[in-house]
N, C-alpha and C positions, 0 to 999 in steps of 0.2 A: 409386500415383498418386491413388487415391480419397481416401486420408487427406490427402495434400498439397492436393488440391482443396478438401476440407472446411476445412482450416486457412486457406487463402487466402480462401475465401468468408466464413468467420467473421470474419477480420480486416477484410475489405472491408465487411461489413455493419455492424460496430462503428464503423468509420471514417466511413461515410456518415451513419449516424444521429447520431453525435456532432457532426459538422459542422453538420447541420441543427439539432440541439439548441443548439449554440453560437450560431448566428445568431439563434435565437429568445430564448435565455435572457440573453445579455449585454445587449442593449438593455433587457430587462425589469428586470434587476438594477440597471442605471443609473437607470432610471425610479423604482425603489423606493429609490434612494440606499443600496444595499447595499455601501457602500465600506469598504475595509480601513483600520483605524487602525494606523499604523506606529509601532513603539516608537522613541522618540527616543534610545535607547541604542545603536541600530544605526548602521552606517556612513551618512554623509550622503547617499550615493547612494540609499539606501532611502527617504529622506524624500520624494523625488520621486514615490514610488509611493502616497503617501497618497491615499485616495479611490478607488483602483482596485477595481472590483467583486470581491467575494469570493463564497463559496458556489458557485464554478465547478465544484466536484466533481460537481455534478448533471449536467454535460455528459457525463461518462463513467460515471456511476451509472445514468442513465436508459436508455441503449442496451441493456445486458445484460438489464435488467428488461422490456424490450419484446421483444428478439430471442429470448431463451432460451424464454419461454413460447410464442411463435409457432412456434419450431422443434419444441417438444414437442408442440404441437397438431397439427402436420402429420406427426408421427411421425419426424422427422429425428433427434431425440435422446430419451433416456429421462429422464423427470422422476422420479428416484429419491431416496432419503433423503439420500444424500451431496450431491447437487446442491442439494436444499432447504436443507440445513444451511449450505452456502456462501452461498446467496442470503440466508438469514436473518441470518447474521453480517454480510454485506456491507451489508444495509439497516439493521440494528440499530446498527452502529457509525457508519454514515453519518448516521442520525437523531440519534445522540448528538452528533456533530460539528456537525450543522445547528443543534441547540439552542444549542450553545456559540457558534457563529458569529452566530446571531440575537441573543444577549445582548450580544455585542461590538458589533454594529451598533447595537442599540437604545440602549446606554449610551455609545456612542462611545469605547470604550476597548479594551484588550487583555485584560481580566480574564475575561470569560465565566463559565463554571462554575468553581467552586472546584476546586482540585487534588483534594481529598478526595472531593467529589461525582463528579467525572469518573472517578477511579480506581475508586470503588465501582460505578459504572455499567458501566465496562469489565469489571470482575470479574464482575458479575452476568451480562452477556452471555456471557462465557467459561464460566461455570458452566452456563448453559442449553445452550450448545454441547456441553459435555462430557457432560451428562446424556443428550442425544439421541444423541450419538456412541457412547457406551458401551452404550446400550440396543440399538443397531443392530449395532455391530461387536464391542465387548467386548475389543478388543486393548489391552493395557496394557504392551506390551513395546517396547523401543527397539532397533532393529537398526542396527548399523554394519557393513555388508557387507564393506567394505574390510579390516577387522580381524577379520572373522568373529565379531563380538560379537552375541549375542542376550540382552538384559538385561531380564528380567521385573521391572518396577519396582513393580507393584502400586499402592498408594496414592500412591507417589512419582510415578507417571505423571500422576496427577490434578494435582498441583502443577506438574509440568513443562508440561502442556498449558495450564494457566491462566497460567503465567509467559510461555509462548511467545506466546499471544494478546495479552495486555496489553503485553508488551515490544515486539512487532512493531508494534502500532498506534501506540505512542508513538515508536518509532524512525522510522517514516515521517513522523510529525508533526514530529519534530525536524529531519529532513532537508529539509522543505519550507520553505526559506528563500531560495532563489534562483529566478528565472524558469526554468521548465522542468526543474529539478533532480529533484524527487521524481517528477514525471510520467514523465520519460524513464527513470529508474532502475526505476520500477515496471513500465513497459512491457517492459523487458528481463527483469525478474524473472518476470513472468507468461508471457513467451515461453518462458523456460526451463522453467517448471513445466507449460506446455502440452505441451512435448515429453516431459517426464517422465511426465505423466499418460497420454499415449497409449501409453507403454511399460509402464504399470502394469496389464497386462491381467487380473491376478488380483483387482483391486479392483472392487467393484460400481459400475457407472456411470462407469468410467474415461474413456470417450469423451465423456460429457456434461461431466465436469470439464474435460477438455482443451478442448472447444468453448467453455466459459465463459471459460477463460483467454485463448483466441485472440480471442474477441469483445471482451474487456476490453482486450487489446493494441491492437486497432483503435480502440476508443473512446478510449484514452489518446493514440494518435497524432492523432486528431481534436481532442482537448483541447489538445494541444501546438501545434496550429495557432494557437490563441488565447493560449496560456500561455508560448510561447517569447519570449525577450527582444526587444523590451520587451513585457511581459505586458499583455494587454488584460483579463485576468481571473485571479484566484487560485483554487486549489482549496479553500482554507480547511480547517478541521478536518473539514468535511463530507466532503471527498475523501480527506484523508490518513488519517483513522481508518478509513474504509471500505476503502481499499486495504490498510492494514496488517492489518485483521481478515481480509479475504479471502485475503491472501497466507499468513498463518499457518494458516488453515483448510485451504487446498489442501495445504500442507506436511504437516499432520497426517493428513488423510484419505488421502493417497497414501503415508503412512508413510515420507516422506522429510524428516523433521524436521531431521536433521543437515545435509542439503543446504542448508537455509535459511541457515546460517551463512556459506556461500559465495555462494549466489545473492543473498542480501540483505547481502552483505559490506560494502558502502558504508554501508548503514543502520546496521549494527553498529558500524562505525568512527566514524560521526558521533555515535552515542549514547555510545560509550565516551569520546570526546573531551569531551563535556559532563559526563559522570560524573567523569572525571579532573580536569577544571577545578573542579568543585564541591568535590571532596575536597581538592584542593590549596589552594584559597582558605580553606575552613573549618578545615582541620587545620594547614596550614603558612603561611597568609596570603601565598601566592605564586601567580602564574599560570603554568601550563604553556604555554598558548596565548595569543596576543594577544587573542583573543575566541573563545568557543565557541558552537555546535559548529564543527567543523573548517572548513567552507566560509567562515565569517566570519573565521577566522584568515588564510586566503589573501586575503580581501578587504583585511584590514588590512595585508598585505604588499604590496598594490598591484596584485594580479591583477584583471583585468577579470572581470565576472560571466560573460560567455560563455566565457572560457577556463577558468574553474573548472568550469563545467557540462560542457564538453567533456572535460576530464581525468577528472572523476569518472565520467562516462558510459562512457568507454573502460575505466576500472578496473572499473566495475560490469558491463560486458559481458563482460570477460575472466573475472571471478569467476563470473558466471552460467554461462558456457560450461564452466568447470571443474566447476561444480556439476552440469551436465547430464552431463558425462563420468563423474563420480562416481555420479550417480543412475541412469544408464542402463547403463553398461558395467562399473563396478567393484563 
């Protein structure tokens, strides 16, 4: 019962602080004219969103950065290396996204940082994560418990970790295309990893990692109050990169990397749809989807934005729960 009470309290704290942050930040972003520039290649319905405040990811980034240190100061959680690594990645990727969003707002376009600069910055953060992680833990093996596989990857694990961090941040970023989509899917994913973290009792600071996940779930629920259709604010790259980095970090630190393919299943599908579309156009000069990523394909088919989000969220929830079953029981 104590664990359940801690989970509920963490979600509630995140929710309350995020709502307060939203009521403060959204008017401020409007005053600063921090509006989103919408690509004219998107569905006409998206053109109506032109000027909606972005950088709203701060609404769910700020609460954990306030709540986690306060809980640590009062002795409710342990501020250990694993938790510090997650917070570092969360903030570092969020800062990278903030710079990208700022440039888009400043120049009134969707260019921001160049793809090369953004990729190198993402890679640098991932390398710093890996250096700290291996110095503290040193585990370079991949476990697939269902199949009884323990694969000592050596240097291959380095490349795997770097790929996982960079790929996940971009996957969440790609999925952030409809009101409430990336936020709701991320809430479900962190809920799943919160449960998995609490069950990973052999990991240093497992409870602190779980509390972080649940605080972020609450923060995302508070953000969705403002981001659900019709959105009053967008998370921007500030939010999507922070979420992707934190999600991959938790998966790696709990040694449930394989579970990420299920728990973040919709993010994976969205990314694959974009990749397939690019290859099909460049190599075969044909489209597989009416528009990529996948959520835009359904828009082109005439689905409403809310229906797409609901279907994707149900799919994401089911995949996340299968991920929990695999991560905890199998």
